[in-house]
Structure formats: structure tokens, C-alpha cells
C-alpha positions as CSV (number, residue, x, y, z in Angstrom):
1,M,-2.6,-1.4,-7.2
2,K,-1.3,-2.3,-10.6
3,V,-4.6,-3.9,-11.3
4,R,-6.6,-1.0,-10.3
5,L,-4.5,1.1,-11.8
6,K,-4.8,-1.0,-15.3
7,E,-8.6,-1.1,-14.5
8,L,-9.0,2.7,-14.0
9,H,-6.5,3.6,-17.1
10,Q,-8.8,1.9,-19.6
11,K,-12.0,3.1,-18.1
12,A,-10.7,6.5,-18.2
13,R,-9.5,5.6,-22.0
14,L,-12.7,4.4,-23.0
15,A,-14.3,7.5,-21.5
16,R,-11.9,9.7,-23.4
17,D,-11.3,11.2,-20.0
18,V,-7.8,13.1,-20.8
19,H,-6.7,14.2,-17.4
20,S,-7.6,10.6,-15.9
21,T,-5.7,8.7,-18.3
22,Q,-2.8,10.9,-17.8
23,A,-2.7,10.3,-13.9
24,Y,-3.1,6.9,-14.2
25,G,-1.4,6.4,-17.1
26,A,2.0,8.2,-15.5
27,A,1.6,6.1,-12.3
28,L,1.1,2.7,-14.7
29,A,4.9,3.9,-16.5
30,A,6.3,4.7,-13.3
31,I,5.5,1.4,-11.3
32,Q,6.5,-0.6,-14.8
33,E,9.7,1.5,-15.2
34,G,10.6,0.8,-11.8
35,E,10.3,-3.1,-12.0
36,V,12.1,-3.2,-15.0
37,R,14.9,-1.4,-13.4
38,A,14.8,-3.8,-10.4
39,N,14.1,-6.5,-12.4
40,Q,11.9,-7.5,-10.2
41,D,8.0,-7.1,-9.7
42,F,7.2,-4.4,-6.8
43,D,5.5,-5.8,-3.6
44,E,2.3,-3.5,-2.9
45,A,4.1,-1.4,-0.8
46,K,6.5,0.0,-3.5
47,M,3.6,0.3,-6.0
48,V,2.2,2.9,-3.3
49,A,5.3,4.7,-2.5
50,V,5.7,4.9,-6.6
51,V,2.3,6.5,-7.0
52,E,2.4,8.4,-4.1
53,K,5.8,9.8,-5.7
54,E,4.0,10.3,-9.2
55,A,1.0,12.0,-7.2
56,G,3.7,14.8,-5.8
57,K,5.1,15.5,-8.8
58,F,1.7,16.4,-10.4
59,K,1.6,18.6,-7.2
60,E,4.8,20.3,-7.6
61,S,4.3,21.0,-11.7
62,A,0.8,22.5,-10.6
63,E,2.2,24.7,-7.7
64,A,4.8,26.3,-10.8
65,F,2.3,26.7,-13.5
66,A,0.0,28.6,-11.0
67,N,3.2,30.7,-9.7
68,A,3.4,31.3,-13.4
69,G,0.0,32.4,-13.7
70,R,-0.9,29.7,-15.6
71,A,-4.3,28.7,-13.4
72,E,-5.6,26.3,-16.3
73,Q,-2.7,24.6,-16.7
74,A,-2.1,24.2,-12.5
75,K,-6.1,23.6,-12.4
76,E,-5.6,20.6,-14.8
77,L,-2.3,19.3,-13.2
78,K,-3.4,19.5,-9.5
79,E,-6.6,17.4,-11.0
80,C,-4.2,14.6,-12.0
81,A,-2.5,14.8,-8.4
82,D,-6.0,14.4,-6.7
83,L,-6.9,11.4,-8.9
84,L,-3.6,9.6,-7.8
85,S,-4.1,10.8,-3.9
86,A,-7.6,9.6,-3.9
87,L,-5.8,5.8,-4.6
88,L,-3.3,5.8,-1.4
89,P,-4.1,4.8,1.8
90,S,-4.8,7.3,4.3
91,K,-1.8,8.7,6.7
92,L,-1.6,9.0,10.6
93,D,-3.2,11.6,12.2
94,E,-0.4,13.9,13.9
95,E,-1.4,13.4,17.3
96,V,-0.1,9.9,17.4
97,Y,3.0,10.5,16.3
98,P,4.6,10.8,20.1
99,K,3.3,7.4,21.0
100,L,4.1,5.4,18.3
101,V,7.7,7.1,18.4
102,S,8.0,6.2,22.5
103,Q,6.9,2.8,21.5
104,A,9.6,2.6,18.2
105,I,12.2,3.8,20.8
106,S,11.0,1.3,23.6
107,S,11.2,-1.4,21.1
108,T,14.6,-0.9,19.6
109,G,16.0,0.3,22.8
110,A,17.7,3.9,21.3
111,T,19.4,6.8,23.3
112,S,21.1,8.8,21.2
113,M,20.1,10.6,17.6
114,K,23.2,8.0,16.4
115,E,20.3,5.3,16.6
116,M,17.5,7.6,14.8
117,G,17.7,4.8,11.6
118,L,16.8,2.1,13.6
119,V,13.9,4.2,15.2
120,M,12.9,5.1,11.7
121,T,13.7,1.8,10.3
122,A,11.4,-0.3,13.3
123,L,8.7,2.9,12.3
124,K,8.1,2.2,8.6
125,K,8.1,-1.3,8.8
126,Q,5.2,-1.2,11.5
127,H,3.4,1.4,10.3
128,G,4.5,1.4,5.8
129,S,2.8,4.4,3.8
130,A,0.9,5.7,6.2
131,L,3.2,6.8,8.0
132,D,4.7,11.0,6.5
133,M,8.0,9.9,7.4
134,R,8.8,14.3,7.9
135,I,6.7,14.4,10.5
136,A,7.8,10.9,12.2
137,S,11.6,12.1,11.6
138,A,10.7,15.3,13.7
139,A,9.4,13.4,16.3
140,V,12.0,11.1,16.7
141,K,14.2,13.9,16.8
142,E,12.6,15.1,19.0
143,A,12.6,12.0,21.5
144,L,15.8,11.6,21.0
145,G,17.5,15.2,21.0
């Protein structure tokens, strides 16, 4: 992920594409800052999480500008969010969550809400960044509740 981001950032800089340079540069900076803080190189999953977080920041900023009536800035920031989102692996369909949750519950032996963290950990370990944690959490609560 990091190598791909560096390549995209370099191409964007050479093409003088301001939005792409901003998006890819922000993601690279966030990854590098995280690695320095952790004093270790990130694996692919952590890099994906960082890029996902940066895309979310751009999206939130775009919404704030749109609500403030600044459509041009909102459009630019949404473009940055879309560029980063395009690099992320696709999420699982919402229809598969009940099945995945029931499999995780049976594999962990969870029987109550006290063991929700155990089920969520199993889901995250098995499906990684393809998992939408908000949807998974709601499905686990429904199944255990």
C-alpha cells in the first residue's frame, strides 16, 4: 500500500494535480507519522486502516464545507476522499453479516453480550478491513442480545 501511495503521489506531483497530491500526500504522512510513533513499520492491515481514516477525514471536511455553503471546497475535498477510498479493499455486503456473525459466535462459544468483544475480535481477525465494524457490531448485538 505504501509503495503504491508513493508512486501515485509522485505521478500526481509531476502532473501538477493538486487534489491527488493532497490526498496521497496526506495518507503517506499519516502512515509515516504512525510508524514513527509506534517505532515499527506498519503491516498492510494497519496501512489500510490509516488510509481509511484519512479518507474519512476528507469526507467529514467535505460535509462541513457543504453545510457551510462552500460547495467548491466541498467538491475538492470529496474528490480527495474518493481518491483514497478507491485504494481501499471493498467492504462485505450487508446481507452476509448475519451468517458471518453466527459462525463467529459458534466458533468462539459466546453466549452473552459480555462476550461481544471476543466475537468482534474473531470477526476482525477473519475478515480484516473488508469488515464494516458498525454493521458487524449491530449484527453481533442483535445475535447475542
